[in-house]
N, C-alpha and C positions, 0 to 999 in steps of 0.2 A: 693357397690350395683350396679347391672347391669340390663339393660333392655333386652328385647327380641332380640334386634338387636346388642348387644355388640359383639365385635370380640372374646372375650373369650368364650362366650356361643356358638358361631358358630364354633369356632375352635375345641371346645370339642364335637361338634355335639350333643349338648344337646337335640335337638329336634328329630334327626333321628339316631344318632349314626353311620353314614355312610358317608365316604368321597365322595362316588359316587353321593351324593345329591347336590354337589357343581357344578355349571355350569360356564363355561367361558363366556367371553363377546360375542363371536360368537354364543355359544350355547343358551344363554339367548335371543339374538337377533332373532335367528331362532325360539325359543320357543314362543316369543311374536309377531313374524312375522313383525319385523321392521328391519331397517338397523343398523349395529353396531354403526354408527355415532350417531344415536338417543340414543342408550344406554349410550354412553359416555357423551352426553349432559344431560341425566337424572341423571347420577352419579354426574356430576359437580353441578347440581342444588339440589342434594340429594333428589330426588323425587322417588327413587327406592331403595329397600334394597340391600346392598352390603357389602362386607368385603375385607380388604386388609391384613388379618391375615397372609398370606403366602408371602406377598410382591407384589402380583399382584391382580388384580380385580377378585373376585369370587362372585357368586350369589347363596345362598342357595335356592334350588328348593322349599322347603316348605314355606320359607318366601315370595318368589315370588308368590306362589299360594295364600298365605294369603293376600298379598298386592293386588292381583287381586280381591279377594273377597271383600276387603274393598272399591275398586273403583267401584264395580258393582252397577248400578242404578236399584233399585227394582221398580216394578209397584206399583201404588198407592193402588191397591187392590190386595189381594191374599197372600202377604207375609208381615206380620206386624213385625216391629222390637220389640225386647223385651223391656218392660218398664224399666225406669231408677231406678232399685231396686237392692240393695244388699240383698241377702237372704243367710241364712246359720248360721254358728256358731257365738256365741257371743264372740267377742274379743275386749277388751278395747282399745288397741292401734289402731286397724284397724278402729273401729267406730269413734274414735277421729279424725283419719286422714281423713276419709270420710267427716266429717263435716268441719274440719279445711282447707282442701285443696280446698273446693269449687267444689267438683266433681259433685255435683248435684244429687248424688245417695241417694235415701231413704233407710233406714235400716229396714229390716224385719228379725231380728235374731231369728230363731226358731229351731235351731239345724242343724248339719252338713248334715244329710241325707235328711232332708226336703229341705234344700237349693239346693242340687243337683237335687231333684225332680222338684223344681220350675224352675231351669235352663233348665232342659231337656224339660219341658213343655212350655218354652218360656215366663214364667211369671216373670223372673228375668234376668238381664244382667250379674250378677256376683254372685258367690257362694263361701263361705269360708268353709273349712272343715279340720278336724283333726281326721280321722278315721283310726285306726290301724286294719290290718288284723290279727286276733289272731293266725293263722297258720304260716304265713310267717314273721310276725312282720313288714311288709311293711306299710308305711303310705300312705293313701289316694288313691294311684293308683288303687288298686283292686276295691275300692268303686266307684271311678270315672268311670272306665271302665264298671262297672256293671250298673250304672245309665245312661251312655251316650254311649251305644253300637253303633259303626259305625258312631258316630257323629263327626263333624269337630270342636272339642274343644281343648283347651290347658289348661295345669295346670302350674301355676306360683307360685314359692315359696314366701311366705310372711315372716315367721319367725320360728325359733326354740323357743319353749316355755318350761318353767318349770312348772310342775303341782305337787301337793302334798296335804298334809293335812293342812288345815287352822284351827287354834285353837285360844283360848284366848291369849292375850299378855303374853309372858313369859312362855307359856305352863304350867299353874299351875297344870294341872292334870297329868303331866309327861307322856304324850303319846309318845310311842316309835316308833310305826309303825301302819300300817293299821290293821294287825291281832290283835295287842294289843287293839286298839280302839274297834274292834268288840267283842273281848272276854270279855271285861269289860262292855259291854252294854252301852257305851257312846252314848249320843243323837247325831244322825247323820243328818246333812243337806244334802239333795240330789237334784240333777238336774232332769229335766224331761227325760223320756226314749229316746226322740229323740236327746238329746244333746250328742255331741261327748264325752264330759267329763264323762257323766254317762256311756256310752258304754266302755270307757277306765277303769273306776272304776270297772265295771263288769268283765273285763278281769283280772285286778289285784286281785280282790277277788277270782276269779276262780283259780288263781295260789296258793291260800292258802286253796283251797277246800271250799270256801265260796260263797255266793251269796248275792244280795241286801236284800233278805228276812231274812238274818241272822243279819242285822243291826237294831238297835233301832232307827227308823225314828223319828226325832224330830218334823217335820211339813210336810205339803204337799210339793211335789217337786217344785222347783222354776225354773224360766226361764233363769236367768243370773248369772254370777259369782258374781256380785255386790249384788244381792239378797241373795245369799248363804252366803257371808261374813257378810251381815247385820244380818242374823239370829244368827250368832256366836257372833258378836259384841254386840247384844242386850241381849245375854244370853239365847236365845231360843234354841240354839243348842250348843253342846260341840265341835264339829268339823265337817268338810266337805271336800270333795275333790274338789279342784279348782286351779285356776292359782295363781302363786306367785304375779303377778301384781294386783290381787284383794285383797291380804292380807293386804296391806297398813301397818297399825300399829298393826295388829294382829300377832299372832305367825304362823310360817310356817315350815313344815317338808317336804323337797323335796323328791318326789318319782320317778318322770320321768323328766329328764333334757333335753331330746332331741326330744320332741314331735314336729312333723312337721305340721305347719299350712300353708295350700296352698289355692290359689285362682283359681277356674275354671271359664272359660268363652268361648264363641264362638271365634274362631280364628279371624273372621272379627271384632269383638267388641274390641279386644285388641287395635286396632288402633283408636278407637273412642275417642273423647275428654274426656269423663268422666273417663275412665280407665287411659288414658295417664296423665291426670291431677293428679290423685291419685298417680301413680307411680313416676311422677316427684316430687311431694311433699315428697314422701318417700325417696328421695335422699337428702333432705334438712337437714341443721343443726338443725332446730327446731324439725324435726321428730326424729333425733338421740337423742336429749336431752330428748324428751318425753319418748322414749323407755328406756333410762337409768334411768329416774325418776321412771317409773312404776316398773322396775325390772323384771327379769325372761325372758327377750327377747334376742335372738341372731339374729341380722338382717344382718349378714355378707353376706348371699347369697340371700337377698331379690331381686326379679326380675328374678331369674334363672329359665329357662325352665325345669320343671320336666317331662313333657309329652306333646307330640304333637299328637293329635288324627287324 
């Protein structure tokens, strides 16, 4: 797992895709209007972002800009920082990590799209999403760019997740796939319309020429994966579309194995203690053990820059 400042991310130009964005020591000194000696001192103290990926000191321009934003002192009135809130999609591993890491972020999990809206409005500091563009099959980027046009935000990868049909232990009804469950009129547990999982289910149904209206809804839509799994465990529903990590001792039929769950935030907030605390904890052995225990997570690329606005 790597952070925004890792040499691999910078060497791959994950944020800009362009080698011309890398500045030399002389160029960054001119950019910051200081002497080269000052830059070398800052590097020795590790107080400025830099990389030695090519064997010499280089400074990614976008990271320097982000670092400058993080150092900017705002007036007491006029520009208020976003409240310490995580908004967006419900994810068991992330919400556990937010609590366990001591990040100080409150959780307001009310759907991927709503989270991006809250982030854009300055009502949250972090938003999690897993929104597929049905035309291109691209995860999250089209939705993030639509919600945050022209904004100075970044998108950081959290995990690849497995989603599918959750059913009773041992799959006693012999469900084979989504189309089979719909055709047989099985009682379906659904998420709310704002949830990324419900939007993904709608895309999968459309591929079979179906919609949510064709499903036999077991109960009113629920807010979280845990609530959905509880309906199935209690016998109130036969199946539902959700995360493998929520299935626990229930049955599970994987349908999507490479869903990308990403975190959006303002570039300056990436360097703030709350998010750095979370990402540092996500590199711990305890976090890796939790991801393995829950199941259905691939955290190999956690921390990779997906997009730099």
